[in-house]
TORVOPA-168504 format. One record per residue (C-alpha): residue number from 1; residue in three letters; x, y, z. Coordinates in Angstrom, 1 decimal, decimal comma, padded with zeros to 4 digits. Example, Ala and Ser with C-alpha at 12.3 -4.5 7.8 and 13.67 -1.06 7.14 Angstrom:
+-----+---------+--------+--------+--------+
| num | residuo |      X |      Y |      Z |
+-----+---------+--------+--------+--------+
|   1 |     Ala |  012,3 | -004,5 |  007,8 |
|   2 |     Ser |  013,7 | -001,1 |  007,1 |
+-----+---------+--------+--------+--------+
***
This chain:
+-----+---------+--------+--------+--------+
| num | residuo |      X |      Y |      Z |
+-----+---------+--------+--------+--------+
|   1 |     Met |  089,1 |  104,8 |  103,3 |
|   2 |     Val |  091,8 |  104,7 |  100,8 |
|   3 |     Ser |  094,2 |  101,8 |  100,6 |
|   4 |     Glu |  097,9 |  102,4 |  100,3 |
|   5 |     Gln |  100,4 |  100,4 |  098,2 |
|   6 |     Ile |  103,9 |  099,8 |  098,9 |
|   7 |     Gly |  106,0 |  098,3 |  096,3 |
|   8 |     Glu |  105,2 |  097,7 |  092,5 |
|   9 |     Pro |  104,8 |  094,1 |  091,2 |
|  10 |     Val |  104,8 |  095,0 |  087,5 |
|  11 |     Gly |  107,4 |  097,2 |  086,1 |
|  12 |     His |  106,5 |  099,9 |  083,4 |
|  13 |     Gly |  108,8 |  101,5 |  081,0 |
|  14 |     Arg |  112,5 |  100,9 |  080,4 |
|  15 |     Ala |  113,8 |  102,3 |  083,6 |
|  16 |     Arg |  111,4 |  100,9 |  086,0 |
|  17 |     Leu |  112,1 |  097,5 |  087,2 |
|  18 |     Pro |  109,4 |  095,4 |  089,1 |
|  19 |     Ser |  109,8 |  094,2 |  092,5 |
|  20 |     Lys |  108,2 |  090,9 |  093,7 |
|  21 |     Asp |  107,2 |  092,5 |  097,3 |
|  22 |     Val |  104,0 |  094,3 |  097,6 |
|  23 |     Thr |  102,3 |  095,4 |  100,7 |
|  24 |     Ile |  098,6 |  096,9 |  100,8 |
|  25 |     His |  097,1 |  098,5 |  103,9 |
|  26 |     Phe |  094,9 |  101,3 |  105,2 |
|  27 |     Asp |  097,1 |  102,5 |  108,2 |
|  28 |     Thr |  097,8 |  106,0 |  106,8 |
|  29 |     Asp |  097,4 |  109,4 |  108,4 |
|  30 |     Phe |  094,8 |  110,5 |  105,6 |
|  31 |     Asn |  092,7 |  107,6 |  106,7 |
|  32 |     Arg |  092,9 |  108,5 |  110,4 |
|  33 |     Val |  091,9 |  112,0 |  109,7 |
|  34 |     Val |  088,9 |  110,8 |  107,6 |
|  35 |     Leu |  087,9 |  108,2 |  110,3 |
|  36 |     Phe |  088,0 |  110,3 |  113,2 |
|  37 |     Gly |  087,2 |  113,6 |  111,6 |
|  38 |     Arg |  083,9 |  112,4 |  110,0 |
|  39 |     Ser |  083,0 |  110,9 |  113,4 |
|  40 |     Ala |  083,9 |  114,1 |  115,3 |
|  41 |     Ala |  081,9 |  116,1 |  112,8 |
|  42 |     Leu |  078,8 |  114,0 |  113,4 |
|  43 |     Leu |  079,4 |  114,0 |  116,9 |
|  44 |     Gly |  079,6 |  117,8 |  117,2 |
|  45 |     Ile |  076,5 |  118,3 |  115,1 |
|  46 |     Gly |  074,7 |  115,9 |  117,2 |
|  47 |     Leu |  075,7 |  117,7 |  120,3 |
|  48 |     Trp |  075,0 |  121,1 |  119,1 |
|  49 |     Ile |  071,4 |  120,0 |  118,0 |
|  50 |     Phe |  070,9 |  118,3 |  121,4 |
|  51 |     Ser |  072,2 |  121,5 |  123,3 |
|  52 |     Ala |  070,2 |  123,9 |  121,2 |
|  53 |     Phe |  067,0 |  122,1 |  121,0 |
|  54 |     Gly |  067,2 |  119,4 |  123,7 |
|  55 |     Ser |  063,9 |  119,6 |  125,2 |
|  56 |     Lys |  061,8 |  118,5 |  122,0 |
|  57 |     Pro |  061,4 |  114,9 |  120,9 |
|  58 |     Val |  062,5 |  115,1 |  117,2 |
|  59 |     Pro |  065,8 |  117,0 |  118,1 |
|  60 |     Ile |  066,6 |  114,4 |  120,8 |
|  61 |     Ile |  066,2 |  111,5 |  118,3 |
|  62 |     Leu |  068,2 |  113,3 |  115,5 |
|  63 |     Ala |  071,0 |  114,0 |  118,0 |
|  64 |     Gly |  070,9 |  110,5 |  119,1 |
|  65 |     Ala |  071,0 |  109,1 |  115,7 |
|  66 |     Leu |  074,1 |  111,4 |  114,8 |
|  67 |     Ile |  075,9 |  110,5 |  117,8 |
|  68 |     Gly |  075,2 |  106,8 |  117,3 |
|  69 |     Ala |  076,3 |  107,0 |  113,8 |
|  70 |     Ala |  079,5 |  108,8 |  114,6 |
|  71 |     Gly |  080,3 |  105,9 |  117,0 |
|  72 |     Trp |  079,1 |  103,2 |  114,7 |
|  73 |     Leu |  081,5 |  104,5 |  111,9 |
|  74 |     Val |  084,4 |  104,3 |  114,2 |
|  75 |     Leu |  083,6 |  100,8 |  115,2 |
|  76 |     Lys |  083,0 |  099,7 |  111,6 |
|  77 |     Asp |  086,2 |  101,2 |  110,0 |
|  78 |     Tyr |  088,8 |  101,0 |  112,8 |
|  79 |     Pro |  089,7 |  097,1 |  112,5 |
|  80 |     Ser |  090,5 |  097,9 |  108,7 |
|  81 |     Leu |  092,5 |  100,9 |  109,7 |
|  82 |     Asn |  094,5 |  099,3 |  112,3 |
|  83 |     Gly |  094,6 |  095,6 |  111,2 |
|  84 |     Tyr |  094,1 |  095,2 |  107,5 |
|  85 |     Arg |  097,3 |  094,2 |  105,7 |
|  86 |     Leu |  098,0 |  092,0 |  102,8 |
|  87 |     Glu |  101,9 |  091,3 |  102,2 |
|  88 |     Val |  103,5 |  089,7 |  099,3 |
|  89 |     Ala |  107,2 |  089,4 |  100,5 |
|  90 |     Ala |  110,2 |  087,1 |  100,4 |
|  91 |     Glu |  109,4 |  085,3 |  103,8 |
|  92 |     Gly |  105,7 |  084,6 |  102,7 |
|  93 |     Leu |  102,2 |  085,8 |  102,0 |
|  94 |     Thr |  100,8 |  087,7 |  105,1 |
|  95 |     Leu |  097,1 |  087,8 |  105,2 |
|  96 |     Lys |  095,5 |  090,1 |  107,9 |
|  97 |     Val |  091,7 |  090,7 |  107,1 |
|  98 |     Pro |  089,9 |  091,5 |  110,1 |
|  99 |     Pro |  087,9 |  090,0 |  111,8 |
| 100 |     Asp |  089,1 |  086,6 |  111,5 |
| 101 |     Leu |  092,1 |  086,1 |  108,9 |
| 102 |     Asp |  095,5 |  086,6 |  110,4 |
| 103 |     Thr |  098,1 |  084,2 |  108,9 |
| 104 |     Leu |  101,5 |  083,8 |  107,3 |
| 105 |     Ile |  101,6 |  081,4 |  104,6 |
| 106 |     Ser |  104,9 |  080,1 |  102,9 |
| 107 |     Trp |  105,4 |  080,2 |  099,3 |
| 108 |     Gln |  106,1 |  076,6 |  099,0 |
| 109 |     Ser |  102,7 |  075,6 |  100,6 |
| 110 |     Ile |  100,6 |  077,4 |  098,0 |
| 111 |     Glu |  099,0 |  075,0 |  095,7 |
| 112 |     Ala |  096,1 |  076,8 |  094,0 |
| 113 |     Leu |  094,5 |  080,3 |  093,6 |
| 114 |     Glu |  091,0 |  081,2 |  092,4 |
| 115 |     Leu |  090,2 |  084,7 |  091,6 |
| 116 |     Glu |  086,2 |  084,8 |  091,2 |
| 117 |     Gly |  086,0 |  081,7 |  089,1 |
| 118 |     Val |  089,4 |  082,2 |  087,3 |
| 119 |     Pro |  091,8 |  079,2 |  088,5 |
| 120 |     Phe |  095,6 |  079,4 |  088,7 |
| 121 |     Ala |  098,1 |  076,7 |  089,7 |
| 122 |     Arg |  101,6 |  076,2 |  090,4 |
| 123 |     Ile |  103,3 |  075,3 |  087,1 |
| 124 |     Gly |  107,0 |  075,8 |  086,2 |
| 125 |     Gly |  108,4 |  077,4 |  083,2 |
| 126 |     Ala |  105,7 |  079,9 |  082,5 |
| 127 |     Thr |  108,0 |  082,7 |  080,7 |
| 128 |     Gln |  107,9 |  084,1 |  077,3 |
| 129 |     Ile |  110,8 |  086,1 |  075,5 |
| 130 |     Asp |  109,6 |  088,8 |  073,1 |
| 131 |     Ile |  111,7 |  089,9 |  070,0 |
| 132 |     Phe |  113,8 |  092,2 |  071,9 |
| 133 |     Gly |  115,0 |  089,4 |  074,4 |
| 134 |     Thr |  113,1 |  090,7 |  077,3 |
| 135 |     Val |  111,6 |  087,8 |  079,7 |
| 136 |     His |  107,9 |  088,1 |  080,2 |
| 137 |     Ser |  105,8 |  086,0 |  082,6 |
| 138 |     Ser |  102,5 |  084,9 |  081,3 |
| 139 |     Ala |  100,9 |  084,6 |  084,8 |
| 140 |     Gly |  099,4 |  088,0 |  085,1 |
| 141 |     Val |  095,9 |  088,6 |  083,7 |
| 142 |     Glu |  093,5 |  091,5 |  083,8 |
| 143 |     Leu |  090,1 |  090,5 |  085,3 |
| 144 |     Pro |  086,8 |  091,9 |  085,8 |
| 145 |     Asp |  085,6 |  093,4 |  089,1 |
| 146 |     Trp |  086,2 |  090,6 |  091,3 |
| 147 |     Lys |  085,9 |  090,7 |  095,2 |
| 148 |     Thr |  086,9 |  087,2 |  096,4 |
| 149 |     Met |  090,0 |  085,2 |  096,4 |
| 150 |     Lys |  090,2 |  081,5 |  097,1 |
| 151 |     Leu |  093,7 |  080,4 |  098,1 |
| 152 |     Thr |  094,8 |  076,7 |  098,7 |
| 153 |     Ala |  098,0 |  076,2 |  100,8 |
| 154 |     Gly |  099,0 |  073,3 |  102,8 |
| 155 |     Gly |  095,8 |  071,4 |  102,3 |
| 156 |     Gln |  093,8 |  074,3 |  103,7 |
| 157 |     Thr |  091,4 |  076,7 |  101,7 |
| 158 |     Tyr |  091,4 |  080,5 |  102,8 |
| 159 |     Met |  088,6 |  082,7 |  101,4 |
| 160 |     Ile |  089,8 |  086,2 |  101,4 |
| 161 |     Gln |  087,2 |  089,0 |  101,1 |
| 162 |     Leu |  088,8 |  091,9 |  099,1 |
| 163 |     Asp |  085,6 |  094,2 |  098,9 |
| 164 |     Glu |  087,5 |  097,1 |  100,8 |
| 165 |     Leu |  090,2 |  097,3 |  098,0 |
| 166 |     Ser |  089,9 |  099,1 |  094,9 |
| 167 |     Ile |  090,0 |  096,9 |  091,6 |
| 168 |     Glu |  093,5 |  098,3 |  090,9 |
| 169 |     His |  094,8 |  097,2 |  094,2 |
| 170 |     Arg |  093,1 |  093,9 |  094,0 |
| 171 |     Gln |  094,7 |  093,2 |  090,7 |
| 172 |     Ile |  098,1 |  094,5 |  091,9 |
| 173 |     Phe |  097,7 |  092,1 |  094,9 |
| 174 |     Ala |  096,9 |  089,2 |  092,7 |
| 175 |     Asn |  099,5 |  089,9 |  090,2 |
| 176 |     Ala |  102,1 |  090,1 |  093,0 |
| 177 |     Leu |  100,9 |  086,8 |  094,4 |
| 178 |     Val |  100,8 |  085,0 |  091,3 |
| 179 |     Lys |  104,3 |  086,3 |  090,4 |
| 180 |     Arg |  105,8 |  085,5 |  093,7 |
| 181 |     Ala |  104,2 |  082,1 |  094,0 |
| 182 |     Glu |  105,3 |  081,3 |  090,4 |
| 183 |     Met |  101,7 |  080,4 |  089,1 |
| 184 |     Val |  100,2 |  080,6 |  085,8 |
| 185 |     Lys |  096,5 |  080,6 |  084,6 |
| 186 |     Ile |  095,2 |  077,4 |  083,6 |
| 187 |     Asp |  092,2 |  076,6 |  081,3 |
+-----+---------+--------+--------+--------+
***
């Protein structure tokens, strides 16, 4: 499935202003068509094999495997389609990663963030001004292909698995989180 992004945490060009709000989710019509379409195709092929050659053991096993795979694909991907949502917004950080993470974290409670071994912490005054007078934040960083995020907020640590997102969406989400929580990279 393909994740969708709403909002842009980092502006590009002169006319584009960045926003601090970003939402990443999978609940799109395209993903619904992919999810149910591939399962319907597998189910149709399995039923066709079963109806055309049903009295022999090999077609029965093959049809059963196709029908089982169609059901398994729906069960595997439907929670992400319906419930996966990462939202960086003014009211806080919303983390909905099925099956077990569903929480809203306030920005004031975020203490630390670690992206696959790269630590961040809340530190004030992390901006730079270039020769043209434009203010830049030094919090963003390009990272290698990382898949986990460890967030400490209010004394509790959240381990967030981001395997389902592309590396671009992981970095966009991390940049938006770092920007909204006013964090900087620490060495």
